[in-house]
C-alpha positions as a printed Julia matrix, in Angstrom:
618×3 Matrix{Float64}:
  -2.14   10.5    30.67
  -1.86    9.29   34.24
  -2.77    5.75   35.19
  -5.68    6.94   37.29
  -7.21    9.22   34.69
 -10.56    7.99   33.33
 -10.73    6.74   29.76
 -12.04    9.5    27.51
 -14.35    9.21   24.54
 -12.47   11.96   22.66
 -13.75   13.73   19.55
 -16.08   11.83   17.25
 -15.16   11.91   13.59
 -18.04    9.71   12.5
 -19.29   11.19    9.27
 -21.64   10.69    6.38
 -25.22   11.5     5.56
 -27.64   10.59    8.29
 -24.97   10.09   10.97
 -24.63   12.47   13.87
 -21.13   13.86   14.26
 -21.58   13.7    18.03
 -23.04   10.19   18.12
 -20.81    7.47   19.49
 -21.71    3.81   19.12
 -19.36    2.64   21.85
 -20.63    4.59   24.84
 -20.99    2.52   27.99
 -24.73    3.08   28.03
 -25.06    1.56   24.55
 -23.63   -1.81   25.57
 -26.42   -3.17   27.71
 -26.45   -6.91   27.15
 -26.72  -10.26   28.84
 -22.95  -10.44   29.25
 -21.59  -10.26   32.78
 -19.35   -7.27   33.49
 -15.7    -8.36   33.56
 -16.22  -11.65   31.73
 -12.91  -12.57   30.04
 -13.09  -12.57   26.27
 -10.77  -15.52   25.57
 -12.86  -18.49   24.48
 -10.62  -21.55   24.32
 -12.93  -23.08   26.91
 -15.7   -23.12   24.28
 -13.56  -25.04   21.84
 -12.5   -27.51   24.5
 -16.1   -28.23   25.48
 -17.22  -28.67   21.9
 -19.29  -25.51   21.52
 -18.55  -25.04   17.83
 -21.87  -25.99   16.24
 -24.03  -22.95   15.73
 -21.02  -20.64   16.04
 -21.63  -17.16   14.62
 -19.58  -16.38   11.53
 -17.99  -12.92   11.37
 -15.93  -11.71    8.42
 -13.38   -8.92    8.88
 -12.04   -7.41    5.64
  -9.38   -4.72    5.7
  -6.98   -2.74    3.56
  -4.16   -0.47    4.61
  -2.0     2.29    3.15
  -4.11    2.73    0.04
  -2.55    6.18   -0.47
  -5.08    7.21   -3.07
  -3.9     4.73   -5.72
  -6.98    4.85   -7.91
  -5.3     3.32  -10.96
  -3.33    0.07  -11.0
   0.2     1.05   -9.91
   2.97    0.26  -12.36
   6.06    0.88  -10.23
   7.96   -2.1    -8.85
   7.36   -0.99   -5.26
   3.64   -0.25   -5.53
   2.3    -2.49   -8.28
   4.05   -5.87   -8.08
   4.02   -8.71   -5.57
   5.28  -12.32   -5.52
   3.02  -14.57   -7.56
   1.03  -16.59   -4.97
   0.31  -19.3    -7.54
   3.72  -19.71   -9.15
   7.06  -18.08   -9.74
   7.93  -14.48  -10.52
   5.75  -11.48   -9.77
   2.32  -10.24  -10.78
   0.86   -6.76  -11.27
  -1.94   -6.0    -8.79
  -4.12   -3.18   -7.51
  -6.39   -0.45   -8.82
  -9.66    0.75   -7.3
 -11.87   -0.91   -9.93
 -10.23   -4.3    -9.33
 -10.29   -3.72   -5.58
 -14.03   -3.09   -5.73
 -14.57   -6.24   -7.8
 -12.57   -8.41   -5.41
 -14.41   -6.94   -2.42
 -17.75   -7.84   -3.98
 -16.51  -11.38   -4.55
 -15.22  -11.77   -1.0
 -17.93  -10.09    1.01
 -20.18  -12.39    2.95
 -23.91  -11.78    2.97
 -24.04  -11.3     6.73
 -21.79  -10.04    9.53
 -19.13   -8.65    7.2
 -17.14   -5.63    8.37
 -14.82   -3.76    5.98
 -12.36   -1.29    7.52
  -9.09    0.53    6.94
  -5.85    0.57    8.92
  -4.76    4.1     7.99
  -2.92    6.1     5.32
  -5.81    5.6     2.97
  -5.2     8.96    1.33
  -2.35   11.49    1.26
   1.32   10.61    1.64
   2.67    8.65   -1.3
  -0.4     9.19   -3.48
  -0.07    9.72   -7.25
   0.22   13.29   -8.51
  -3.3    13.34   -9.97
  -4.63   12.55   -6.5
  -2.49   15.22   -4.83
  -3.73   17.85   -7.28
  -7.33   17.44   -6.08
  -6.48   17.38   -2.35
  -7.2    13.64   -2.19
 -10.92   14.24   -2.69
 -10.87   11.65   -5.48
  -9.58    9.03   -3.03
 -12.36    9.89   -0.59
 -15.04    9.3    -3.22
 -13.5     5.92   -4.02
 -13.21    4.87   -0.37
 -16.79    5.94    0.29
 -18.01    3.91   -2.69
 -16.08    0.87   -1.46
 -18.36    0.91    1.59
 -15.7     1.28    4.25
 -17.17    1.11    7.75
 -14.38    2.88    9.68
 -10.62    3.36    9.73
  -7.74    3.68   12.12
  -5.93    7.0    11.86
  -2.64    6.75    9.98
   0.2     9.23   10.16
  -0.45   10.58    6.66
  -4.06   11.47    7.42
  -2.47   14.29    9.43
  -0.29   15.59    6.59
  -2.53   18.62    6.24
  -3.02   18.86   10.02
  -5.66   17.75   12.49
  -7.9    20.74   11.79
  -7.9    19.92    8.07
  -8.86   16.31    8.78
 -11.79   17.33   10.94
 -12.95   20.47    9.11
 -12.45   19.51    5.47
 -12.23   15.74    5.19
 -14.91   15.06    7.79
 -17.18   18.12    7.72
 -16.54   18.95    4.04
 -15.84   22.6     4.85
 -14.16   24.14    1.77
 -10.52   25.18    1.97
  -9.76   28.32    0.0
 -12.03   28.99   -2.96
 -14.48   26.12   -3.66
 -13.89   24.56   -7.04
 -10.44   26.11   -7.33
  -8.6    25.06   -4.16
 -10.91   22.32   -2.84
 -14.5    21.05   -2.95
 -14.16   19.91   -6.56
 -17.12   18.36   -8.35
 -17.03   14.59   -7.96
 -18.03   11.98  -10.54
 -21.72   12.57   -9.75
 -21.48   16.34  -10.23
 -21.67   17.12   -6.49
 -19.2    19.22   -4.53
 -17.02   17.33   -2.06
 -19.21   15.56    0.52
 -16.56   14.5     3.02
 -15.8    11.11    4.49
 -18.69    8.67    4.87
 -16.92    6.71    7.6
 -15.26    7.6    10.94
 -11.6     7.66   11.94
 -10.36    6.47   15.34
  -7.14    6.58   17.37
  -6.61    5.83   21.05
  -3.03    7.04   21.41
  -3.04   10.4    19.62
  -3.63   12.7    22.57
  -4.45   16.39   22.65
  -1.44   18.3    23.97
  -3.87   20.7    25.64
  -6.11   18.2    27.45
  -4.12   14.95   27.54
  -7.19   13.12   26.22
  -7.61   11.28   22.89
  -8.1    13.75   20.06
 -10.35   11.29   18.21
 -12.61    8.51   19.42
 -10.29    5.73   20.67
 -12.43    2.68   19.9
 -15.66    1.59   18.29
 -18.05   -1.29   18.77
 -19.7    -2.99   15.83
 -22.69   -5.31   16.35
 -23.2    -8.6    14.55
 -26.3   -10.8    14.34
 -26.73  -14.21   15.87
 -29.59  -16.69   16.28
 -33.04  -15.51   17.35
 -32.22  -11.91   16.51
 -29.62  -11.62   19.25
 -26.81   -9.13   18.62
 -23.19   -9.39   19.75
 -20.58   -6.63   20.09
 -17.07   -6.64   18.62
 -14.76   -3.97   19.95
 -12.06   -2.39   17.79
  -9.2    -0.56   19.52
  -7.2     1.78   17.3
  -3.54    2.81   17.48
  -1.45    5.16   15.35
   2.33    5.03   14.94
   3.57    6.8    18.06
   5.9     9.35   16.47
   3.21   10.72   14.14
   3.04   14.16   15.86
   6.77   14.71   15.26
   7.09   13.07   11.84
   8.15   15.4     9.05
   4.99   15.22    6.93
   2.52   14.72    9.78
   4.13   17.18   12.21
   1.29   18.32   14.45
   2.08   20.45   17.52
  -1.48   19.93   18.82
  -0.85   16.22   19.48
   1.26   13.87   21.6
   1.8    10.21   20.72
   1.17    7.87   23.65
   2.6     4.39   24.31
   0.74    1.85   22.18
   0.9    -1.16   24.5
  -0.27    0.63   27.62
  -3.15    2.35   25.88
  -4.25   -0.84   24.07
  -4.36   -2.78   27.33
  -6.24    0.01   29.06
  -9.0     0.09   26.45
  -9.16   -3.7    26.29
  -9.86   -3.77   30.02
 -12.33   -0.91   29.64
 -14.32   -2.71   26.94
 -14.29   -6.07   28.75
 -15.73   -4.44   31.87
 -18.63   -3.36   29.68
 -19.3    -6.8    28.3
 -17.51   -6.61   24.95
 -16.15  -10.14   24.69
 -14.64  -10.01   21.19
 -11.75   -7.56   20.74
  -9.67   -6.62   17.69
  -6.62   -4.34   17.65
  -6.19   -2.22   14.52
  -2.81   -0.5    14.56
  -1.16    1.73   12.01
   2.27    0.3    12.73
   3.59   -3.0    11.5
   6.4    -5.44   10.87
   7.91   -7.52    8.08
   8.99  -10.99    7.13
  12.53  -12.03    6.35
  13.31  -11.15    2.72
   9.88   -9.57    2.48
  10.23   -8.7    -1.23
  10.26  -12.42   -1.99
   8.29  -13.72    0.98
   4.88  -15.3     0.3
   1.95  -12.98    0.82
   0.52  -15.36    3.43
   3.87  -16.11    5.03
   4.62  -15.64    8.71
   8.39  -15.97    8.99
   8.64  -12.71   10.89
  11.78  -10.59   11.09
  11.27   -7.26   12.87
   8.82   -4.48   13.64
   6.89   -2.97   16.56
   3.86   -5.14   15.8
   5.83   -8.14   17.05
   6.21   -6.58   20.49
   2.54   -5.63   20.46
   1.64   -9.22   19.68
   3.7   -10.48   22.61
   2.45   -7.96   25.17
  -1.07   -6.72   24.49
  -4.05   -8.2    26.32
  -4.47  -11.91   25.48
  -8.2   -11.37   25.1
  -7.53   -9.41   21.89
  -8.3   -12.05   19.26
  -6.57  -10.47   16.24
  -4.04   -7.73   15.48
  -4.37   -5.98   12.12
  -1.43   -3.74   11.16
  -0.25   -1.28    8.51
   2.28    1.51    7.89
   5.21   -0.7     6.88
   3.81   -1.41    3.38
   4.64   -5.12    3.74
   2.62   -8.31    3.64
   2.4   -11.12    6.17
  -0.17  -13.43    7.72
   1.29  -14.8    10.93
  -0.06  -16.7    13.94
   1.89  -15.39   16.93
   1.61  -16.25   20.64
  -0.09  -13.84   23.02
   1.22  -13.31   26.59
  -0.41  -16.62   27.59
   1.22  -18.51   24.72
  -1.98  -18.88   22.69
  -1.83  -18.09   18.98
  -3.69  -15.24   17.33
  -3.44  -13.74   13.82
  -1.13  -10.77   13.29
  -1.53   -9.54    9.72
  -0.69   -6.81    7.24
  -2.06   -6.46    3.71
   0.72   -4.48    2.01
  -0.27   -1.11    0.49
  -1.54    0.75   -2.61
  -4.56   -1.56   -2.93
  -2.38   -4.62   -3.58
  -4.23   -6.92   -1.18
  -7.3    -7.41    0.98
  -6.88   -9.18    4.29
  -9.73  -11.41    5.46
 -10.07  -12.69    9.02
 -12.86  -15.18    9.69
 -13.99  -15.29   13.31
 -16.42  -17.63   15.0
 -18.26  -16.42   18.08
 -19.65  -18.64   20.8
 -23.41  -17.9    20.62
 -23.75  -18.33   24.4
 -21.2   -15.66   25.34
 -20.14  -13.72   22.26
 -16.53  -14.79   22.84
 -14.23  -15.64   19.97
 -13.47  -19.34   19.54
  -9.81  -18.67   18.94
  -8.85  -22.08   17.58
 -11.28  -21.63   14.68
  -9.93  -18.26   13.52
  -8.71  -18.23    9.9
  -6.85  -15.39    8.16
  -5.94  -14.91    4.49
  -4.3   -12.18    2.41
  -6.05  -12.0    -0.98
  -4.15  -10.4    -3.88
  -6.07   -7.81   -5.9
  -5.32   -9.52   -9.19
  -6.15   -8.2   -12.65
  -7.62  -11.47  -13.94
 -11.23  -10.56  -13.12
 -13.54   -7.98  -14.66
 -13.02   -4.59  -13.0
 -16.08   -3.12  -11.33
 -17.66   -0.93  -14.05
 -19.04    1.75  -11.71
 -15.72    2.12   -9.92
 -13.9     2.19  -13.26
 -16.13    5.09  -14.27
 -15.13    6.95  -11.11
 -11.44    6.25  -11.68
 -11.64    7.41  -15.29
 -13.42   10.6   -14.25
 -10.76   11.53  -11.71
  -7.89   10.55  -14.0
  -9.15   12.97  -16.63
  -9.79   15.58  -13.94
  -6.2    15.23  -12.72
  -4.85   15.69  -16.23
  -6.86   18.9   -16.63
  -5.82   20.09  -13.2
  -2.14   19.53  -14.0
  -2.44   21.85  -17.0
  -4.12   24.74  -15.17
  -2.07   27.93  -14.64
  -0.59   28.25  -11.15
   1.68   31.28  -11.64
   4.0    33.15  -13.96
   7.74   33.8   -14.16
  10.0    36.19  -16.06
  13.05   33.91  -16.47
  14.39   30.46  -15.58
  14.68   29.21  -12.0
  17.21   26.36  -11.76
  18.91   24.17   -9.18
  22.35   24.9   -10.65
  24.63   26.07   -7.83
  27.09   28.92   -8.24
  30.51   28.82   -6.57
  28.95   29.94   -3.28
  26.33   27.19   -3.15
  23.44   29.44   -4.13
  20.82   28.82   -6.83
  17.68   30.56   -7.96
  15.4    27.62   -7.04
  16.89   27.55   -3.53
  16.41   31.29   -3.07
  12.82   30.98   -4.31
  12.13   28.18   -1.83
  13.61   30.11    1.1
  11.58   33.17    0.16
   8.44   31.04   -0.03
   8.78   29.51    3.47
   9.56   32.96    4.92
   6.5    34.45    3.2
   4.25   31.55    4.18
   5.2    31.79    7.86
   4.67   35.55    7.9
   1.24   35.24    6.34
   0.07   33.88    9.71
   0.22   35.9    12.93
   1.3    32.95   15.07
   3.82   31.8    12.47
   5.67   35.08   11.98
   9.38   34.45   11.37
  12.6    36.48   11.4
  13.94   34.68    8.33
  13.62   31.48    6.28
  15.97   28.53    5.73
  15.82   25.89    3.0
  18.03   22.85    2.41
  19.24   23.44   -1.13
  21.61   20.45   -1.17
  20.86   18.4     1.98
  23.69   16.85    3.97
  21.76   13.58    3.69
  18.64   12.39    1.92
  17.03   13.88   -1.18
  16.27   17.51   -1.88
  12.84   19.11   -1.82
  13.83   20.91   -5.03
  12.58   18.35   -7.56
  12.78   20.3   -10.84
  13.5    23.6   -12.59
  10.93   26.21  -13.54
  11.71   27.14  -17.14
  10.46   30.23  -18.93
  10.07   28.45  -22.26
   6.89   26.44  -22.64
   7.16   22.71  -22.04
   5.64   19.7   -23.75
   2.17   20.03  -22.2
  -0.24   21.39  -24.8
  -1.63   23.91  -22.32
   1.77   25.37  -21.45
   2.98   28.8   -22.6
   6.17   30.81  -22.26
   6.41   32.26  -18.76
   3.72   29.98  -17.33
   3.98   27.65  -14.31
   1.43   24.84  -14.49
  -0.27   23.41  -11.4
   1.37   20.05  -11.93
   4.81   21.66  -12.21
   4.29   23.71   -9.04
   3.37   20.58   -7.1
   6.05   18.36   -8.59
   9.08   20.66   -8.49
   9.1    22.17   -5.0
   8.28   20.5    -1.7
   8.62   17.42    0.49
   4.85   17.24    1.19
   5.83   18.83    4.49
   4.32   21.57    6.59
   6.15   24.87    6.82
   7.04   25.28   10.49
   7.99   28.36   12.45
  10.25   27.47   15.38
  12.37   29.19   18.0
  16.14   28.76   17.81
  18.87   30.61   19.64
  21.53   32.43   17.69
  24.05   29.83   18.87
  21.88   26.95   17.6
  21.58   28.73   14.24
  25.36   29.17   14.11
  25.87   25.47   14.81
  23.42   24.55   12.03
  25.2    26.84    9.6
  28.51   25.2    10.49
  26.93   21.84    9.61
  26.85   22.94    5.97
  30.39   21.49    5.87
  30.53   17.83    6.88
  33.72   15.7     6.88
  33.43   12.44    4.94
  35.02    9.05    5.58
  37.48    9.58    2.7
  38.81   12.78    4.27
  36.94   15.16    1.99
  34.43   17.75    3.19
  30.93   17.78    1.75
  29.34   21.2     1.28
  25.58   21.09    1.88
  24.36   24.68    1.44
  21.34   26.11    3.2
  19.38   28.7     1.26
  18.29   31.86    3.07
  15.43   34.29    2.53
  15.96   37.64    0.82
  16.39   39.56    4.09
  19.61   37.68    4.9
  23.17   38.3     3.71
  25.91   35.91    4.83
  29.64   35.53    4.32
  31.36   32.26    5.26
  35.08   31.54    5.35
  35.85   28.08    3.93
  39.59   28.64    4.4
  39.13   28.12    8.13
  38.77   24.69    9.82
  35.42   22.91    9.71
  33.35   24.14   12.64
  34.87   27.63   12.53
  33.59   28.94    9.21
  30.61   30.97   10.37
  31.23   34.39   11.89
  28.04   35.64   13.57
  29.01   39.21   12.69
  28.94   38.23    9.0
  25.47   36.65    9.09
  23.1    39.6     8.77
  19.34   39.39    9.29
  17.66   42.58    8.15
  21.12   44.15    8.29
  21.81   43.13   11.89
  24.43   40.55   12.93
  23.38   37.17   14.34
  23.15   37.51   18.14
  24.2    34.2    19.68
  22.26   34.88   22.88
  19.0    35.94   21.25
  16.0    33.74   20.38
  14.94   33.88   16.73
  11.82   32.66   14.97
  12.9    30.62   11.94
  10.75   29.27    9.1
  11.52   26.08    7.2
  10.17   22.7     6.14
   9.6    20.23    8.95
  11.96   17.65    7.44
  14.83   20.13    7.64
  13.97   21.51   11.06
  13.72   18.11   12.75
  17.27   17.39   11.56
  16.39   14.81    8.91
  18.32   16.72    6.23
  21.51   16.38    8.26
  21.46   19.71   10.09
  21.04   18.25   13.57
  21.48   21.54   15.45
  18.11   22.7    14.08
  16.31   19.88   15.9
  16.83   21.66   19.25
  14.03   24.1    18.4
  11.15   24.98   20.7
   7.66   26.48   20.27
   6.77   25.05   16.84
   3.86   26.5    14.88
   2.45   24.73   11.83
   1.69   26.9     8.78
   0.7    25.7     5.26
   1.78   22.42    3.73
   4.49   23.14    1.16
   2.6    22.33   -2.07
  -0.57   24.25   -1.27
   1.35   27.07    0.4
   3.53   27.5    -2.69
   0.45   27.81   -4.9
  -0.85   30.5    -2.54
   2.53   32.25   -2.71
   2.5    32.32   -6.51
  -0.95   33.87   -6.52
  -0.03   36.48   -3.93
   3.27   37.75   -5.34
   2.42   37.71   -9.05
   5.1    37.1   -11.66
   8.28   35.84  -10.0
  11.8    36.75  -11.11
  15.02   34.9   -10.24
  17.23   36.38   -7.54
  20.64   37.95   -8.22
  22.4    35.17   -6.25
  23.98   37.71   -3.93
  22.78   36.39   -0.56
  25.7    34.06    0.18
  29.45   34.58   -0.21
  31.89   31.77    0.56
  35.56   32.69    0.8
  37.7    29.8    -0.41
């Protein structure tokens, strides 16, 4: 986006019954008011002159990184925080307790509740994954959320999925089987009842924001007068190239420049109270033990944002880092403003109390108060929300036990002497099939990191022929929950272009020297149309002979461009195969979990491979 290009409204994802999907509350024509164009929003002058009586109270409530945690989390990372009233830790969270705390906190007037991204998808519990996060959407809608900033994980299924399914409620696959499940009221999925915004996720095709970049909410003052508050939204910049959110349609734009541009844009239109909501954050020193309302800040991009974004922005609300803090940090003029984050998984609610000068609508900055409230379990959970949570918990249990596919024998992660296993071969066959089920994604072969050079594997379990402990299981049956849990990174399957030489380099990276002088073997699985022989008696870096790597019976041509299918995490080099990251022309196919279910349906009963694709001479 060039400096001279006009600010674009982007695509509206405002949703819900009775709201136009094309309507936009922040259009310039909708901001006619008594405020002079270009009036600065900073209001320390009001405090200095004593204009505090009659100030307009505004309450901002927010949560971030909810990740579909309907039930109270029990893990140390998601369910426990330092005790704000004593020593040790306390268990917090759960949608029914979150709803109860929100009811207790909400003011009667001028209260705005919003999200800072990653409200669903990502690190959500399995029962939420199994229903495509539709359970989380019902909960968020019932909480009365007004709007949210786009997080990276809201793009885990792709931009089209966000707009078509989550916003417009268009079914994906067969309704009732693949999506559009009946909610707790007996209705099919209704979609989001609130809009998403992001100013710095730009369309690669147009260079303009893919979603609406900002919104304006109106609050009431004396004599029926209404005052605007502008919210500018930012998403973590590397979202379009992140492994789970990889989205070739988008480009991430610089957060500071775009925030300052929209701040100036809104001020020229008379919006004198500005808030920055950014799905990117920071942390305190020793954050695990730091107080939830502490501000002893350590590191994070939000600290640079705080120091450099427009001083007329009165508060910066952050997310993404899953930490907690409540800091007052200086703006570029040295004046303090709140910079906050309310952890994740429904652990906390952040509250910012603003006071507006009734003459101008500016924020009286010195009177701003911010608090992180823990979602404690010492109050009565909201009964209606508890009913919803119980409904979806039972639904998830039933969904786990549904048949997803069949198999004729065990698939395991046990490697033979050549670094091949039946689970790895299955995974490589799946990504190859998934890519070739789409015209634009068609691939020459598939790769899968069976034993990554770094990080954890996407092979999370073994498919056993004998029935397991679930009462619904039978011999030769793969349950939905097993299919989701045992294979996948929650990544899209990508098809990319790599040269034969880049492929050779990646194959050589299967052998990586260690600090102790040993060599780690990190095998890559290949699809069934590949046969490869490697020579481990040769020096590291010289073990792959292109003539012995056969694709459909033809040797690897170092000068040719190939289309290769694999999971995004592997292809961006995160698994330790850095040569793969030089790819070009990426195409996004299915996400791994849902694509694998589709694969099982399409191919019928699966049988383990003969483990004859790879030979390693040693």
